[in-house]
C-alpha positions, 0 to 999 in steps of 0.5 A: 856123567854117570850111566843114569845121567847118560840115559836121561840125556838120551831120552831127553834128546829123543823127546826134543827131536820128537817135539821139534819135528812134530812142529816143523812137519806140521808147518811144512805140511801147511806150506806144501798145501799152498799154491805158488801163483805166478803173474806176468804183467799183472795177469795170472799165468801157468807156465814153466815157472808155475810148474816148477814151484807147484809140481817139479822143482827138480828131477828127484823131488816133487813140490811137496818133498822140496818144500818139506826139505826146505822148511826142515833145513830152515828150522834146523839151521835157522837158514836155508840155501836154494840154488838153481842148476840147469833150470832146476831148484835144489835145497843145499844140504851144506855150504860155507857162507862168507859174509860181506858188509857192503857186497854180496855174500859168497857161498862155496862148498855147496853140497846137494845129495853128496855132490859138491858144486865146483863154483862159488855163488854170490847172494844174487845168484841164489835164494837164501832164506833166514828164519830169525835174527837169533837162533831160537833152537840154540837157546832152547837146547841150553834150557833142555839140559836142566830137564834131562836131569829132572827126567833122570830123577823122575825115572829113578823115582818111578823105578823105586816106586815099582820095586819090591821092598820087604823085611827079612827077619833071621832068628837065632835058630837059623844062625846056629845052623852049620850051613847058615852062610851057604843057605843065606847066600842062596836065599838072597842071590837065587830065591829072592831074585827069582821071586821078584822077577817072575810073575808067579813064584814061591819063596821057600823059607826055612825055619828061623826065616820070616819075610814081610812085604812092605812095598804095597804103599808105593802104588800111589807114588808110582802113579804120581811118578808116571805123571811126573815123567809125562808132565816133563815130556809135555813141558819139552813139547810146550817149550819147543812150540813156544820157541817157534810161536807154534800153538802148544796144544797142536804140538801135544796133540790136544783136540780142544779148541783145535780151530783156534789153534790152527788160526793161531798157527796160520796167523803167527807162523805160516803167514809170516813164513810165507811172506819171507819166502815170497819176498826172497823168491820175488827179489831173486827171480823177478827183481825190481824190473819184474816188480815194475812190470807186475811179474811176480810170485804170490803164495796163496794160503787159502787152501791150508785149512781143510774146507768142508763145502757144506760148512761154507755154503752160506759164506760162499753165497755171500762171497759170490752175491757181494760181487767180490769173487767169481764162481771160478774163484771159489771153485779154485779155492775148493780145489775143484775144476774151473768151469770153462764158461764166460759166466763163471768168470763174471762178478755177480751181485744181489738183486736176483744175482744180476751182473754188476753191469745190469745192476748199474744200468738199472740204477742209472735208469731209476735215477733218470726217472727220478730226475724227470719227475 
């Protein structure tokens, strides 16, 4: 591989990493906005387990930092290992996995921030998250090798289009000069070099020399070359996004149809990811016994999208008046403090926002009267 190909490969790696982390950081930020709700025997509680997942998984990270590291490792390696040490949760930086068909996998050499655990842990002792059965990142890296060559060609085309080109006519009278070779070499190595490199310069030409600039025709081609380079960069962003089912428009920073792109991100990326995280957390930390008792963790995604309270005023009215949600339910979704009053936890239904119990009583009374008539 020559120097040009090396430069192209380096540029392609930078683009690839930028595209990769643009997608992953958006996914991680979305997951970090979710609330890890904890339930004990069917009732929502906020105790040590809730605090662990929503505020402080360990003494060195808050919940957002922990989730960002977890998602980053998951997408980088297609898998991620989380271990519990002294009732704290840590994302492993590296480990050795020993798979077994009919018994627990074993994990050894687990390293956390440079510290290696001495013990070997079994699958039942850890939380092991796996993204896909096939590592899409490896498949995409093979495709990128072709693009690194195309980027080199586009860069070279741009450099050529921006370069100065001309014709130097040397007449016989100049060649007859005794100092022709010395003057010619000085002209080519010094005068032309300064003339082309400086913003403002004068080219001295002696009798018998005539220079004609022919580089003006490259202006249009230069613009096309920059567009070619940008198009190749956009392709890398798009292929990376599609490899992770991520909306390409969000990866490239397009602002058109952002709402639809965010809905696609939530539906095809965040929701399946949340389901996988939720299943692994519950089966390891609560198990079948907790499942039977109604003890589990639910990751709530309602807070992922930005909510403007003025835009949702009408939908909120419908949610409350239909009896589906309480006022405190809505306040919780909006990130507002709950109202410590009993009426804020009651369900209301239309007919002057009466309580459901009152509405049912009225209906029973009307039926009774109709029956008497």
